[in-house]
C-alpha positions as CSV (number, residue, x, y, z in Angstrom):
1,M,14.6,6.1,-0.3
2,S,12.7,3.3,0.9
3,I,10.3,1.2,-1.5
4,I,7.6,0.0,0.3
5,S,4.7,-2.6,-0.8
6,I,1.4,-2.7,1.4
7,A,-0.2,-6.0,1.4
8,N,-2.3,-8.9,2.2
9,Q,-4.1,-11.3,-0.1
10,K,-7.6,-10.4,2.2
11,G,-9.7,-7.7,1.4
12,G,-11.1,-5.4,3.6
13,V,-7.9,-5.1,5.7
14,G,-6.9,-1.3,5.5
15,K,-4.0,-1.5,2.7
16,T,-5.4,1.5,0.6
17,T,-6.2,3.4,3.6
18,T,-3.0,3.1,5.2
19,A,-1.2,4.0,1.9
20,V,-3.3,7.0,0.9
21,N,-2.9,8.4,4.8
22,V,0.1,7.0,5.5
23,A,1.6,9.2,2.3
24,A,-0.4,12.1,2.8
25,C,1.0,12.6,6.7
26,L,4.4,12.3,5.0
27,V,4.1,14.5,2.4
28,D,3.1,17.2,5.0
29,A,6.2,16.3,6.9
30,G,8.2,17.6,4.2
31,M,9.3,14.3,2.7
32,R,9.0,13.4,-1.0
33,V,6.5,10.4,-1.7
34,L,5.0,8.8,-4.7
35,L,2.1,6.5,-4.2
36,I,1.5,3.8,-6.8
37,D,-2.0,2.1,-6.9
38,L,-1.5,-1.4,-8.2
39,D,-5.1,-2.5,-7.3
40,P,-7.1,-3.1,-10.4
41,Q,-10.1,-1.9,-8.3
42,A,-8.3,1.6,-8.3
43,N,-9.7,2.4,-4.7
44,A,-6.4,4.5,-4.0
45,T,-7.2,6.6,-6.8
46,Y,-10.8,7.2,-6.3
47,S,-9.9,7.8,-2.3
48,L,-7.9,11.0,-3.8
49,G,-10.6,12.2,-5.7
50,L,-8.3,11.3,-9.2
51,A,-11.1,8.7,-10.6
52,L,-10.5,8.5,-14.2
53,S,-13.5,7.6,-16.6
54,D,-13.6,5.1,-18.9
55,D,-12.9,7.5,-21.8
56,S,-10.2,9.0,-20.1
57,H,-6.6,9.0,-22.5
58,A,-5.0,9.9,-19.6
59,M,-2.0,7.1,-18.7
60,T,-1.9,4.8,-15.5
61,I,-0.2,2.4,-14.0
62,Y,-1.3,-0.1,-16.8
63,N,0.3,2.2,-19.5
64,V,3.6,1.5,-17.5
65,L,3.2,-2.0,-16.9
66,K,3.2,-2.2,-20.6
67,T,5.9,0.7,-21.5
68,P,7.9,1.0,-18.1
69,R,9.4,4.3,-20.1
70,L,6.0,5.9,-19.4
71,L,6.0,6.0,-16.0
72,K,7.1,9.9,-15.4
73,E,4.5,10.9,-18.0
74,A,1.9,9.1,-15.9
75,I,2.5,10.5,-12.7
76,V,-0.1,13.3,-11.5
77,S,0.1,15.5,-8.2
78,R,-2.4,15.9,-5.8
79,D,-1.4,18.8,-3.4
80,G,2.5,17.5,-3.2
81,L,1.7,14.2,-3.7
82,N,2.7,12.2,-6.2
83,V,0.3,9.4,-7.6
84,L,0.5,6.9,-10.3
85,P,-3.0,6.3,-10.8
86,A,-5.0,2.9,-11.8
87,T,-8.2,2.2,-13.3
88,I,-10.0,-1.4,-14.1
89,D,-7.8,-1.7,-17.1
90,I,-4.9,-3.2,-15.0
91,S,-6.9,-6.2,-14.1
92,G,-6.2,-7.4,-17.7
93,A,-2.4,-6.7,-17.2
94,E,-1.7,-10.1,-15.7
95,I,-3.5,-12.0,-18.7
96,E,-1.1,-9.7,-21.3
97,L,2.3,-10.2,-19.2
98,A,2.1,-13.6,-18.2
99,S,4.4,-14.7,-21.4
100,E,6.6,-11.8,-21.4
101,A,10.0,-12.8,-19.9
102,G,11.2,-11.1,-16.9
103,R,7.6,-10.3,-16.2
104,E,8.2,-10.0,-12.2
105,H,10.6,-7.1,-12.8
106,I,8.8,-5.0,-15.0
107,L,7.6,-2.4,-11.8
108,K,11.6,-2.4,-10.7
109,R,12.5,-1.4,-13.9
110,A,10.1,1.2,-14.1
111,L,10.9,2.7,-10.8
112,K,14.6,2.9,-11.7
113,P,14.9,6.1,-13.3
114,V,12.7,7.8,-10.2
115,K,14.0,6.0,-7.0
116,D,16.4,8.7,-6.2
117,D,13.5,11.4,-6.5
118,Y,11.7,10.1,-3.4
119,N,12.4,9.5,0.5
120,Y,9.1,7.1,0.3
121,I,7.6,5.0,-2.5
122,L,4.6,3.1,-1.3
123,I,2.8,0.7,-3.1
124,D,-1.0,-0.5,-2.8
125,C,-1.1,-3.9,-3.5
126,P,-3.9,-5.7,-4.6
127,P,-6.0,-8.1,-2.5
128,S,-4.8,-11.1,-4.1
129,L,-0.8,-12.9,-4.6
130,G,-0.7,-12.7,-8.8
131,L,1.4,-11.0,-11.2
132,L,0.7,-7.6,-9.8
133,T,1.5,-8.3,-6.5
134,L,4.6,-9.8,-7.1
135,N,5.9,-7.4,-9.5
136,A,5.3,-4.9,-6.2
137,L,7.3,-7.3,-3.6
138,T,10.0,-7.7,-6.6
139,A,10.2,-3.7,-6.6
140,A,10.1,-3.3,-2.7
141,D,12.8,-3.5,-0.2
142,R,9.9,-3.7,2.4
143,V,6.9,-4.8,3.2
144,W,4.4,-3.3,5.4
145,I,1.2,-6.0,6.2
146,T,-2.1,-4.8,7.3
147,V,-4.1,-7.1,9.6
148,Q,-7.5,-6.5,11.0
149,T,-7.7,-7.5,14.8
150,E,-9.9,-10.3,14.2
151,A,-9.3,-14.3,14.1
152,L,-10.0,-14.6,10.1
153,P,-7.8,-12.4,8.8
154,L,-4.5,-13.6,11.4
155,H,-5.4,-16.9,9.6
156,G,-5.0,-15.7,6.5
157,L,-1.4,-14.7,6.4
158,A,0.4,-18.1,6.0
159,K,-0.1,-17.5,2.5
160,L,1.1,-14.0,2.4
161,L,4.1,-15.0,4.6
162,Q,5.2,-17.8,2.1
163,T,4.8,-15.5,-0.8
164,I,7.0,-13.0,0.4
165,E,9.6,-16.0,1.1
166,I,9.0,-17.4,-2.4
167,V,9.9,-13.7,-3.7
168,R,12.9,-13.5,-1.2
169,D,14.5,-16.7,-2.6
170,R,14.0,-16.3,-6.0
171,L,13.1,-12.5,-7.4
172,N,14.4,-10.0,-4.6
173,P,17.1,-11.1,-1.7
174,D,16.7,-7.5,-0.2
175,L,12.5,-7.9,0.6
176,Q,12.4,-7.8,4.1
177,I,9.0,-7.8,6.8
178,A,9.4,-4.2,7.9
179,G,6.2,-3.5,9.7
180,V,2.7,-5.2,10.8
181,L,0.0,-2.9,11.4
182,C,-3.4,-3.9,13.0
183,T,-6.0,-1.9,11.9
184,R,-9.7,-1.6,13.0
185,F,-8.8,-2.2,16.5
186,N,-11.2,-1.8,18.9
187,A,-9.6,-1.7,22.5
188,Q,-13.4,-2.7,24.5
189,R,-12.9,-6.1,22.5
190,N,-11.2,-8.9,24.4
191,L,-10.5,-10.7,21.1
192,D,-9.0,-7.7,19.5
193,G,-6.4,-7.9,22.8
194,D,-5.5,-11.5,21.9
195,V,-5.2,-11.4,18.0
196,V,-2.8,-8.4,18.8
197,E,-0.9,-10.4,21.6
198,K,-0.8,-13.5,18.7
199,I,0.6,-10.9,15.8
200,E,3.0,-9.6,18.3
201,A,4.2,-13.3,19.4
202,K,4.6,-14.1,15.5
203,F,6.2,-11.0,14.4
204,K,8.6,-10.0,16.8
205,G,9.8,-6.4,17.1
206,K,7.9,-5.9,13.6
207,V,4.6,-4.8,14.9
208,F,4.1,-1.2,15.0
209,R,3.2,0.1,18.5
210,T,0.7,2.5,16.5
211,R,-3.1,0.7,16.2
212,I,-5.3,2.1,13.7
213,R,-8.6,2.6,15.9
214,Q,-12.4,2.0,14.8
215,N,-13.1,5.1,13.0
216,V,-16.4,5.8,10.9
217,S,-14.8,8.8,9.4
218,L,-11.7,6.3,7.5
219,A,-14.7,4.7,5.9
220,E,-16.1,8.1,4.9
221,A,-13.6,10.0,3.8
222,P,-12.7,8.0,0.2
223,S,-16.0,8.5,-1.1
224,H,-15.5,12.4,-0.7
225,G,-11.9,11.7,-2.6
226,K,-10.2,13.1,0.3
227,T,-7.9,11.9,3.3
228,I,-8.9,11.7,6.5
229,F,-6.7,14.2,7.6
230,E,-8.9,17.0,5.0
231,Y,-11.9,14.9,6.0
232,A,-11.7,14.9,9.6
233,P,-8.8,16.2,11.1
234,S,-9.7,16.0,14.6
235,S,-10.8,12.3,14.4
236,T,-9.7,9.3,15.8
237,G,-8.4,8.3,12.6
238,A,-6.3,11.4,11.5
239,E,-4.9,10.9,14.8
240,D,-3.9,7.5,14.5
241,Y,-2.2,7.9,10.9
242,Q,-0.1,10.9,12.2
243,A,1.4,8.8,15.2
244,L,1.8,6.0,12.9
245,V,4.0,8.0,10.4
246,L,5.8,9.6,13.4
247,E,6.9,6.2,14.2
248,I,8.0,5.3,11.0
249,I,10.1,8.4,10.6
250,K,11.3,7.6,13.8
251,R,12.2,4.0,12.7
252,R,13.7,5.4,9.8
């Protein structure tokens, strides 16, 4: 069983796209998977067509952070994939939990009763390094970093790596960077190749061989509440995420 946080404090680098499509593909491969939407924007929830209305009484990750024993009740199933959804309510959780003792360990405690029920628990982190991301990193044993193959996203990694090191030293000594994924890759641009070389030099042996190529279908699928495999199964996006999951399973 692996608990994996998918992280990068920069938005738009493919965290949610990766979380949703890897989770769905792992389920298709026969794995038991729980996907946790820990982003106040609730993009993973929305991408799977599970968006909750403001007046909905359904439980979400917000309720779990407030009352960890409610986790099993908050999980919803979507075509064999178990999902812990989010709404904008979670944006207030960091302030509400700021004074709680052991606040960085809340998600870890909540997951303890269900850990053995899954092969993979994937956590879609918010584009920040606040309390929610700290909870994800403290609960996880591995972290995947998604990096868009452009210059600026690469420059922003230093703060994330510093945060991971702090979490490893103070909260979760078992945490390790298990994969770095290059996204929005365009083989026709020299810049992309240069950035990949720099990433591979910095993260020796940890960069996935699979590159997620630029693909309009990956951008369109969330607005239809579908995974890439449902929306455009013959697209390069579907092909790339299938290749990535094969690589993930092989590494395991």
